[in-house]
C-alpha positions, -999 to 999 in steps of 0.1 A, spaced: 101 -189 -702 109 -157 -683 139 -157 -660 116 -151 -630 98 -184 -638 130 -206 -640 140 -230 -613 178 -237 -614 194 -263 -591 230 -270 -581 237 -307 -577 268 -324 -562 280 -335 -528 289 -319 -504 273 -285 -510 275 -270 -475 304 -248 -485 288 -235 -517 284 -197 -525 265 -205 -557 231 -195 -544 243 -161 -533 262 -155 -565 233 -163 -588 211 -140 -567 233 -112 -580 231 -124 -616 194 -131 -624 160 -133 -607 154 -170 -611 149 -194 -582 181 -212 -573 183 -241 -549 209 -267 -538 203 -305 -539 228 -329 -526 226 -363 -545 241 -397 -540 255 -412 -572 227 -438 -573 202 -410 -572 213 -394 -605 192 -416 -628 159 -409 -610 168 -372 -607 173 -369 -645 142 -390 -652 120 -366 -632 137 -335 -646 122 -312 -619 144 -283 -630 148 -258 -658 186 -257 -656 215 -271 -635 248 -263 -622 269 -294 -616 298 -296 -591 321 -323 -576 318 -353 -581 293 -353 -610 308 -332 -638 315 -363 -658 288 -386 -644 260 -364 -657 270 -367 -694 251 -399 -702 219 -382 -692 222 -353 -716 209 -350 -752 238 -330 -765 270 -313 -755 286 -280 -765 319 -283 -784 338 -272 -753 321 -297 -730 326 -325 -755 363 -317 -760 370 -315 -723 346 -343 -713 331 -325 -683 299 -306 -678 290 -281 -651 260 -263 -667 228 -280 -681 200 -263 -698 166 -278 -703 155 -267 -738 118 -258 -746 114 -293 -761 125 -309 -729 159 -321 -741 191 -314 -721 222 -295 -734 254 -296 -714 280 -268 -713 313 -263 -697 313 -228 -682 343 -236 -661 363 -229 -692 355 -192 -695 356 -191 -657 392 -203 -655 401 -181 -684 390 -150 -664 408 -163 -633 441 -168 -652 439 -133 -669 434 -117 -634 468 -131 -624 485 -108 -649 513 -131 -661 522 -145 -696 522 -182 -700 528 -188 -737 555 -215 -743 560 -219 -705 554 -250 -684 524 -251 -661 518 -278 -635 482 -288 -630 477 -307 -598 450 -333 -600 434 -352 -629 397 -348 -624 371 -328 -643 384 -294 -632 419 -305 -642 407 -313 -677 392 -278 -681 424 -261 -668 445 -281 -692 422 -272 -722 425 -235 -714 462 -236 -709 467 -254 -742 446 -228 -760 469 -202 -744 498 -220 -760 513 -231 -726 528 -265 -719 506 -280 -692 517 -311 -672 492 -330 -651 506 -341 -617 487 -369 -601 493 -394 -574 501 -424 -597 506 -410 -632 538 -406 -652 542 -372 -636 536 -375 -599 545 -359 -565 575 -382 -562 592 -368 -593 585 -331 -591 622 -325 -596 615 -330 -633 596 -298 -633 616 -272 -615 612 -249 -646 574 -245 -641 562 -210 -644 527 -216 -631 511 -241 -606 473 -246 -606 458 -267 -578 426 -285 -589 425 -310 -560 405 -306 -528 437 -307 -507 436 -278 -483 399 -272 -486 377 -267 -456 375 -285 -432 410 -298 -439 426 -263 -437 464 -261 -435 472 -289 -458 490 -284 -492 495 -307 -521 532 -297 -524 558 -271 -513 568 -243 -536 604 -245 -525 617 -264 -555 603 -240 -582 627 -211 -586 611 -199 -619 575 -198 -606 556 -167 -617 521 -175 -604 500 -199 -583 463 -205 -587 442 -226 -563 407 -234 -574 397 -237 -537 379 -206 -523 372 -219 -488 395 -210 -470 402 -178 -490 439 -185 -485 449 -221 -485 483 -232 -472 495 -232 -508 484 -196 -514 499 -185 -480 532 -199 -491 530 -182 -524 522 -149 -506 552 -154 -483 574 -159 -513 561 -129 -531 546 -149 -559 513 -136 -575 485 -159 -565 447 -161 -564 420 -185 -551 391 -198 -572 364 -174 -561 366 -153 -593 364 -185 -614 333 -195 -595 317 -162 -601 327 -160 -638 315 -195 -646 282 -187 -628 279 -155 -650 284 -176 -681 259 -202 -668 233 -175 -661 236 -163 -697 228 -198 -709 198 -201 -685 183 -167 -693 196 -161 -729 206 -126 -717 242 -113 -719 256 -101 -686 285 -76 -686 318 -92 -678 327 -67 -652 299 -81 -630 322 -110 -622 347 -88 -605 320 -68 -588 304 -98 -573 337 -113 -563 345 -81 -544 312 -82 -526 316 -118 -515 351 -111 -503 339 -82 -481 310 -102 -468 328 -134 -460 363 -123 -447 369 -121 -410 379 -87 -396 406 -95 -371 418 -69 -345 453 -72 -331 473 -48 -309 487 -42 -275 469 -53 -244 445 -26 -232 443 -9 -266 405 -16 -268 402 -45 -292 372 -61 -273 353 -28 -269 359 -17 -305 353 -52 -318 319 -55 -302 309 -20 -315 322 -28 -350 304 -62 -350 271 -45 -340 276 -18 -366 283 -43 -394 257 -69 -382 284 -96 -378 291 -121 -350 317 -111 -325 344 -134 -311 367 -125 -282 394 -151 -283 405 -145 -247 369 -150 -235 367 -182 -256 399 -195 -241 386 -190 -206 353 -206 -214 370 -237 -228 395 -240 -200 369 -233 -173 392 -208 -156 405 -173 -160 436 -164 -180 455 -155 -148 447 -189 -135 458 -206 -167 491 -186 -166 496 -196 -129 490 -233 -135 504 -238 -170 527 -209 -176 527 -187 -207 537 -216 -229 506 -235 -219 484 -204 -224 499 -198 -259 492 -234 -269 455 -230 -258 454 -197 -277 467 -212 -309 441 -239 -309 413 -214 -304 427 -192 -332 430 -222 -355 393 -230 -349 380 -194 -350 400 -185 -381 382 -211 -402 350 -192 -397 336 -165 -420 323 -130 -417 332 -125 -380 348 -97 -361 375 -112 -340 393 -96 -311 426 -113 -302 449 -114 -273 478 -89 -273 505 -116 -276 490 -138 -303 515 -124 -327 544 -140 -308 535 -174 -322 544 -177 -359 517 -203 -367 490 -179 -356 495 -158 -387 482 -186 -410 453 -193 -386 442 -156 -388 451 -147 -423 435 -177 -440 401 -161 -440 408 -127 -426 419 -91 -429 441 -83 -400 439 -48 -385 466 -35 -362 451 -11 -337 477 13 -325 475 39 -297 499 59 -275 512 37 -247 500 62 -220 464 53 -229 468 15 -225 449 -2 -197 470 -28 -177 447 -36 -148 438 -73 -147 464 -81 -174 491 -102 -158 515 -103 -188 512 -65 -192 519 -60 -155 550 -83 -156 567 -61 -182 563 -24 -189 542 -13 -218 573 2 -234 592 -31 -233 562 -51 -246 557 -26 -274 593 -27 -285 591 -65 -287 557 -68 -304 554 -37 -326 574 -53 -355 552 -84 -352 520 -64 -353 532 -47 -384 542 -80 -401 509 -97 -392 486 -69 -402 471 -59 -436 463 -24 -424 471 -2 -394 447 22 -377 460 50 -354 433 52 -327 420 85 -312 403 90 -279 369 91 -296 353 56 -299 329 65 -327 358 81 -347 378 49 -341 350 27 -355 348 50 -386 386 47 -390 385 10 -389 356 8 -414 375 31 -438 406 9 -436 388 -24 -443 357 -17 -464 
């Protein structure tokens, strides 16, 4: 059967966060659809066999095995399947393409693991795959589970760990901000991998970044396993470099572009123009705060003080920051609250818009009027630098500024 004639499905639950359809569109011309299934629907689904191939995700990587005719050696050894091919005679073959996917992810971290301890958080199907890869790399994997011999209450046994891999859903959207453990007790840690890719930076990865520890999310693994699955579906080899190329495309398409900077620097004006140019939704967090409060920011400040306003602002940033592919203009003082960094950085690239103080507009900005621009800048400039991924020195030309921002982020 030609690739164009194939119908591939992704089964699992939930699937609302999945990038698989978009990834496979970059890999092959077959039709790819998502089908959420309840566990009691598996038997009828496999009896009907209305597909030419399957990708399988949580929670069915082990549950599908009884419905298959045969397993690849890797799938049989690991005991988990995430790719199923319907053969010309109608029989079903199960593969584990998570294995080469995780292998690619690990190598992208750029650390050596031979003879070193690796903690694998979680004991499900993904954990088994990670353990198999690490054993083949001659590492010493230790599975950490809630009730096993090695658990979250006796982590002090493993302070010599060189690698931590999270295979649990802890910290995954919509439960952003949670982490399975703290990295504080692991002084020999060389790398952290989190198989979650939504948000792009989980609380675990944000802590690793803060500590200067090499880390990566699971997006490359997702793309690499999809590339391997597509090869099984089409019987056509796909260059390995395509995994990195597609990962890069997805990151650019899905990350938020977040504008920070002094009040009056033009974040809203430039943000709207940038969003229109890139065909992305635009969010003005100050406007959103006013809409939710039912009053203007000066009124909020008068009634609740700056502390009350900042609390409202943090809640808005927490919600908005969970979204994807947006251009977000923030309030000038959002950087004064430490927790806002995680809200913004979890899915975003933060751009510091910098301009000479003489060009800043202060009319209608109560906090700017209360202190001179020079005093505000002295206080906030180090915070803007610390929050930002890139800095853009603005000119007086709006179109030039849009071009400068695009050059910095794309």
